[in-house]
Structure formats: structure tokens, C-alpha cells
C-alpha positions as CSV (number, residue, x, y, z in Angstrom):
1,X,-21.7,-33.5,35.9
2,X,-18.3,-34.4,35.9
3,X,-18.4,-34.4,32.0
4,X,-19.6,-31.0,31.9
5,X,-16.7,-29.8,34.2
6,X,-14.2,-31.4,32.1
7,X,-15.7,-29.6,28.9
8,X,-15.4,-26.4,30.9
9,X,-11.9,-27.0,31.9
10,X,-11.1,-27.7,28.4
11,X,-12.6,-24.7,27.1
12,X,-11.3,-22.4,29.8
13,X,-7.7,-24.0,28.6
14,X,-8.1,-23.3,25.0
15,X,-9.2,-19.8,25.9
16,X,-6.3,-19.0,27.9
17,X,-3.8,-20.6,25.1
18,X,-5.7,-18.3,22.7
19,X,-5.4,-15.0,24.7
20,X,-1.8,-15.8,25.2
21,X,-1.1,-16.3,21.6
22,X,-3.1,-13.1,20.9
23,X,-1.0,-11.0,23.4
24,X,2.3,-12.4,21.8
25,X,1.1,-11.5,18.4
26,X,0.2,-7.9,19.6
27,X,3.4,-7.4,21.5
28,X,5.6,-8.6,18.3
29,X,3.4,-6.2,16.0
30,X,3.8,-3.4,18.4
31,X,7.7,-3.9,18.7
32,X,8.2,-3.8,15.1
33,X,5.7,-0.7,14.6
34,X,7.3,1.3,17.4
35,X,10.9,0.6,15.9
36,X,10.0,1.7,12.4
37,X,8.0,4.6,13.6
38,X,11.0,5.8,15.8
39,X,13.4,5.6,12.7
40,X,10.8,7.4,10.7
41,X,10.4,10.5,13.2
42,X,13.8,10.6,14.1
43,X,15.9,11.0,10.8
44,X,15.4,14.5,10.1
45,X,17.3,17.4,12.1
46,X,15.6,20.5,12.1
47,X,17.9,23.6,12.5
48,X,16.9,27.0,13.8
49,X,13.7,26.4,14.8
50,X,11.8,28.8,16.9
51,X,11.3,27.8,20.6
52,X,7.7,27.6,20.1
53,X,8.0,25.0,17.4
54,X,8.3,21.2,18.4
55,X,10.7,19.1,16.4
56,X,9.2,15.8,17.7
57,X,5.5,16.9,17.4
58,X,6.1,18.1,14.0
59,X,7.6,14.9,13.0
60,X,4.8,12.8,14.4
61,X,2.1,15.0,12.8
62,X,3.8,14.3,9.4
63,X,4.2,10.8,10.2
64,X,0.5,10.2,11.3
65,X,-1.2,12.8,9.0
66,X,0.9,13.6,6.0
67,X,1.0,17.4,6.5
68,X,1.2,20.2,9.0
69,X,1.0,23.9,8.8
70,X,3.7,26.5,9.8
71,X,2.3,29.8,11.1
72,X,2.6,32.6,13.5
73,X,0.1,33.2,16.2
74,X,-0.1,36.5,17.7
75,X,0.1,35.5,21.2
76,X,2.2,32.4,21.2
77,X,4.4,32.9,18.4
78,X,5.4,30.7,15.6
79,X,3.9,27.4,15.8
80,X,3.8,23.9,14.1
81,X,0.5,22.1,14.3
82,X,-1.9,19.4,12.5
83,X,-3.8,21.0,10.0
84,X,-7.3,20.3,7.9
85,X,-7.7,21.9,4.4
86,X,-10.7,23.2,2.7
87,X,-11.7,25.8,0.2
88,X,-10.3,26.3,-3.1
89,X,-7.0,25.2,-4.8
90,X,-4.2,27.2,-6.4
91,X,-2.9,26.2,-9.6
92,X,-0.3,23.9,-8.1
93,X,-3.4,21.9,-6.0
94,X,-2.4,23.8,-2.8
95,X,-5.5,24.4,-0.6
96,X,-5.8,28.1,-0.2
97,X,-7.7,28.0,2.9
98,X,-6.4,25.5,6.0
99,X,-7.3,25.5,9.8
100,X,-4.7,24.5,12.4
101,X,-5.8,22.9,15.4
102,X,-4.6,21.1,18.7
103,X,-5.7,18.5,21.1
104,X,-6.5,21.3,23.8
105,X,-9.1,22.6,21.6
106,X,-6.9,25.6,19.9
107,X,-7.6,26.2,16.2
108,X,-7.0,28.9,14.0
109,X,-8.4,29.8,10.5
110,X,-5.5,30.5,8.0
111,X,-4.6,31.1,4.6
112,X,-1.9,30.7,1.8
113,X,-0.7,34.0,2.8
114,X,-0.2,33.7,6.3
115,X,1.0,30.0,6.5
116,X,2.8,27.4,4.9
117,X,1.7,23.4,4.8
118,X,4.7,21.2,5.2
119,X,4.2,17.6,3.7
120,X,5.4,14.4,4.3
121,X,6.7,13.5,1.2
122,X,6.4,14.6,-2.5
123,X,3.2,12.7,-2.9
124,X,1.6,14.3,0.1
125,X,0.8,10.9,2.0
126,X,1.4,9.8,5.6
127,X,3.9,7.1,6.7
128,X,1.8,5.4,9.4
129,X,0.0,2.8,7.0
130,X,3.0,1.7,5.1
131,X,4.7,1.3,8.5
132,X,2.1,-0.7,9.7
133,X,1.9,-2.9,6.7
134,X,5.8,-3.6,7.2
135,X,5.1,-4.2,10.8
136,X,2.5,-6.7,10.3
137,X,4.4,-8.7,7.8
138,X,7.4,-8.8,10.0
139,X,5.4,-9.7,13.2
140,X,3.7,-12.5,11.3
141,X,7.0,-14.1,10.3
142,X,8.3,-13.6,13.6
143,X,5.8,-15.5,15.2
144,X,6.0,-18.3,12.4
145,X,9.7,-18.4,13.5
146,X,8.8,-18.9,17.1
147,X,6.3,-21.7,16.3
148,X,8.7,-23.6,14.1
149,X,11.6,-23.4,16.5
150,X,9.1,-24.6,19.2
151,X,8.2,-27.4,17.0
152,X,11.7,-28.8,16.9
153,X,11.8,-29.1,20.7
154,X,8.3,-31.1,20.8
155,X,7.8,-32.6,17.4
156,X,5.6,-35.5,19.2
157,X,2.0,-36.3,19.7
158,X,1.0,-38.4,22.6
159,X,-2.2,-40.2,22.7
160,X,-3.9,-42.5,25.4
161,X,-7.0,-43.5,27.3
162,X,-8.8,-40.7,29.3
163,X,-7.8,-42.4,32.5
164,X,-4.3,-41.8,31.6
165,X,-4.6,-38.0,30.9
166,X,-2.8,-37.0,34.4
167,X,0.1,-39.6,33.5
168,X,0.6,-38.4,30.0
169,X,0.8,-34.8,31.1
170,X,3.4,-35.8,33.9
171,X,5.4,-37.6,31.1
172,X,5.1,-34.7,28.8
173,X,6.1,-32.4,31.4
174,X,9.5,-34.5,32.0
175,X,10.0,-34.4,28.3
176,X,9.4,-30.9,27.8
177,X,11.8,-30.0,30.7
178,X,14.3,-31.5,28.8
179,X,15.0,-34.6,31.8
180,X,17.5,-37.4,30.5
181,X,15.4,-39.9,32.1
182,X,11.6,-40.3,32.7
183,X,10.3,-42.5,35.4
184,X,6.8,-44.3,34.5
185,X,4.4,-45.8,37.1
186,X,4.3,-49.6,37.3
187,X,0.7,-49.1,36.3
188,X,1.4,-47.4,33.3
189,X,0.3,-49.5,30.2
190,X,2.8,-48.8,27.5
191,X,0.6,-50.7,25.0
192,X,-2.2,-48.4,25.3
193,X,0.2,-45.4,24.3
194,X,0.8,-44.0,21.1
195,X,3.4,-41.6,20.2
196,X,3.2,-39.9,16.5
197,X,6.1,-37.9,15.4
198,X,5.1,-34.7,13.7
199,X,8.6,-34.3,11.9
200,X,8.1,-30.5,11.7
201,X,10.5,-29.3,9.2
202,X,13.3,-26.7,10.4
203,X,12.6,-23.6,8.0
204,X,13.3,-20.7,10.5
205,X,16.5,-20.2,8.9
206,X,14.7,-19.3,5.4
207,X,12.0,-17.4,7.2
208,X,14.5,-15.3,9.2
209,X,16.1,-14.3,5.8
210,X,13.0,-13.4,4.4
211,X,12.1,-11.2,7.4
212,X,15.3,-9.7,6.9
213,X,14.4,-8.9,3.2
214,X,11.2,-7.2,4.2
215,X,13.1,-5.4,7.1
216,X,15.4,-4.0,4.4
217,X,12.3,-3.0,2.3
218,X,10.9,-1.0,5.1
219,X,14.3,0.7,5.6
220,X,14.5,1.5,1.9
221,X,11.0,2.9,2.2
222,X,12.1,5.3,4.8
223,X,15.2,6.0,2.8
224,X,17.7,4.3,5.2
225,X,20.7,2.7,3.6
226,X,20.5,-1.2,4.4
227,X,23.2,-2.7,2.3
228,X,25.3,-3.2,5.5
229,X,23.0,-6.0,5.9
230,X,23.4,-7.6,3.0
231,X,26.7,-10.0,2.2
232,X,28.8,-7.8,0.4
233,X,31.0,-10.4,-1.2
234,X,28.2,-11.0,-3.6
235,X,27.6,-7.6,-4.7
236,X,30.0,-5.4,-7.0
237,X,30.2,-2.0,-6.7
238,X,27.7,-1.0,-9.6
239,X,25.2,-3.3,-8.4
240,X,25.4,-1.7,-4.9
241,X,25.1,2.0,-6.1
242,X,22.0,0.7,-8.5
243,X,20.5,-1.1,-5.4
244,X,20.8,2.5,-3.5
245,X,18.5,4.1,-6.2
246,X,15.4,3.1,-4.4
247,X,16.5,4.4,-1.0
248,X,17.8,7.7,-2.6
249,X,14.6,8.2,-4.2
250,X,12.6,7.7,-1.1
251,X,15.1,9.9,1.3
252,X,14.7,12.9,-1.1
253,X,11.2,12.5,-1.7
254,X,10.6,13.3,2.2
255,X,13.5,15.6,2.7
256,X,12.7,17.8,-0.4
257,X,8.9,18.3,0.8
258,X,10.3,19.8,4.1
259,X,13.1,21.8,2.3
260,X,10.4,23.4,0.2
261,X,8.0,24.2,3.3
262,X,11.2,25.9,5.0
263,X,12.0,27.9,2.0
264,X,8.5,29.4,1.7
265,X,8.3,29.5,5.7
266,X,11.7,31.6,5.4
267,X,10.3,33.6,2.9
268,X,7.0,34.6,4.6
269,X,8.5,35.3,8.2
270,X,12.0,36.3,7.7
271,X,13.5,32.7,9.4
272,X,16.4,30.6,8.7
273,X,15.0,27.3,9.2
274,X,16.7,24.2,7.6
275,X,16.3,20.5,7.7
276,X,18.7,17.8,6.6
277,X,19.0,14.2,7.3
278,X,20.9,13.6,10.8
279,X,24.4,12.8,10.4
280,X,24.3,9.2,11.7
281,X,21.8,8.5,8.8
282,X,24.1,10.5,6.3
283,X,27.2,8.5,7.4
284,X,25.2,5.4,6.5
285,X,25.9,6.3,2.9
286,X,29.6,5.8,3.4
287,X,30.1,2.2,3.0
288,X,32.8,0.4,1.2
289,X,33.7,-2.5,-0.4
290,X,37.2,-4.4,0.1
291,X,38.4,-6.1,-2.7
292,X,41.6,-8.3,-3.3
293,X,43.0,-8.5,-7.0
294,X,44.7,-11.5,-8.4
295,X,48.1,-9.9,-7.3
296,X,46.8,-10.1,-3.5
297,X,46.6,-6.2,-3.4
298,X,43.9,-4.7,-1.5
299,X,41.7,-2.0,-3.0
300,X,38.9,0.0,-1.4
301,X,36.1,0.8,-3.8
302,X,33.4,3.3,-2.8
303,X,29.7,1.9,-2.7
304,X,28.3,5.5,-2.6
305,X,30.5,8.6,-2.8
306,X,29.8,12.1,-1.5
307,X,32.4,14.7,-0.5
308,X,33.2,13.2,2.7
309,X,33.8,9.8,1.4
310,X,37.2,10.8,-0.2
311,X,38.9,11.2,3.3
312,X,37.5,7.9,4.5
313,X,38.6,6.1,1.5
314,X,42.2,7.3,1.9
315,X,42.1,6.6,5.7
316,X,40.7,3.2,5.2
317,X,43.4,2.5,2.5
318,X,45.8,3.3,5.0
319,X,44.6,0.8,7.7
320,X,44.7,-2.0,4.9
321,X,48.1,-1.1,3.7
322,X,49.5,-1.1,7.3
323,X,47.9,-4.5,7.9
């Protein structure tokens, strides 16, 4: 009976440890997924949207479904809702028949003559699947880092007899609590104890570097500049400009798909809707590399230039010259 009770206790302990680990895994995954999701849906600024259109809901729909429909309802006015497509396709592979719907049961049959489909990007796919992939990679590395750091604190395996389990747990608790002195009972048989060092290698720094590379890759997918997270002294201006190619390509794939829908909708309904990247995201492009020549003169070379960068360069040059 005692043996059965002991096995039940051990099984319950293992189950609790597994559940705790699973909860940490899920929490870490959700953490990265929500961060990337927030970046994805907050990058665009829609201007002159009618009051009946919701920018947040539109971006969430594009993030999840990859497409939405813009149209005008006779009662509620102009709307932007999820859409299902059916029927024939025109010569540019745009479905001529579509149906707008909402979770409250609203639905309306539409066509290419009274509605415009807005896509998430130029290849008409959603972002949720790719964001989940990056979140899964990030959470797995994050949890490995946790385990590796934990192993640096407790790199030992203590073995002993069954009768010594309580004593061993007390000894380990003192060790785990960072106590400078561990007191043992006089009946403690040291000869029956064995301590095996696991000697877990510290690789968290390398894992963290890999995690940052994956994070930068995720930002590149979203079209967000991530060069500020790299050591710029290792890059020259031309290298930085070339590395921005993937970021800009992904950026304009999403932006141009939205702009095209705006143009079509404006023609159809006489509106003046525009979309652009938010100013904070655009400013990420205005990054600079400070270099010093052989004579000790400081020069400021733009990594990526646009019309606004010129004033920034002059201002930064003035700061460096004054210093």
C-alpha cells in the first residue's frame, strides 16, 4: 500500500511539472505571437476613412484572412468586412462574385461593380500563419535559454537511498536557495551519497544571438527596419543598403496592395481614402552610420535616404562637429 501511494505521489509530481512546463511554453508562444501581431496590424495609417469603417477591424481581417471587401450598405453606409469569394474570375484573377459577412449574422452579396476587394499583400495571403511560425521559433529558443540558464544554477545530480529522500530534498533546498552553509544531521551517511555534476555548457549567449536573428527575420517579413539591432560597426553603407532590400520589398508588397484598393474604391464611390506607413515606422529608415576617417574627421553616411533624410544628416553633422 505504501508503495502504491508513493508511485501515485511521484506520478502527480511529474504531471504537475509537465503542466507547469506546458503553461510556460504556451505563455511564451502567446507573448511573441501577440507582439508580432500588434506590429503587423498597427503599421498602416488609413486616412479619410468613413466613420462607418473601422481601421483596427480592417487590419485584423487582413492579418487573419488575407482579404477584406470595401462596399456601401444602403442603411449602414460604407463598410469594410470579411469576405468570401465565389463565381467566375475576371482576366486578372479577381473574383467577380463576393459575399461580405460579419459575426452578428450580417451578410450581403456583392460583385466587382459595387465593391472592392483589398488584399493583405501582392500574393494575396494572410500574415497569421507566418507570424505563428516565427512566434514558435522564438518561443522554443526562449525556453531553451531558460533551461540552459537554470542548468548553470543546479548542475548537479544527487543520489542516495530511499530512506534518505527527505534529507536529500532538504539538502537540495538549501543548495537551491543559495545558502552559504548547508547543515546535515549527524545520522546523514555521506558515504551513501553520490553527487554527479552534469556540467551543462553555457550556450545561452549564442542562443540569444540566434533568437535576435530570427526576430530580425520576422521584422523583415513585416517590412520593419531592424538594422538598429545589429552592430553597425561591422557593416558599411553599401552593405546596409543591400540588406534593406528584403525589408523594403515586403513593405511595399503590403502597402501597394492596400493602395491599389484605395484607388479603386475612390474611383467607385468618390471618396478620398489613402493609406501609408505610420510616421514612426517610416522614421526607422532614417538611420545613419557615423564613421571616422584617418585624419580623425567624423563623417555621417546615410544608410537609407529619402527626402527627409537630408535635413537629418545636416543636423547630425552639426552635432558631431560641435562635439
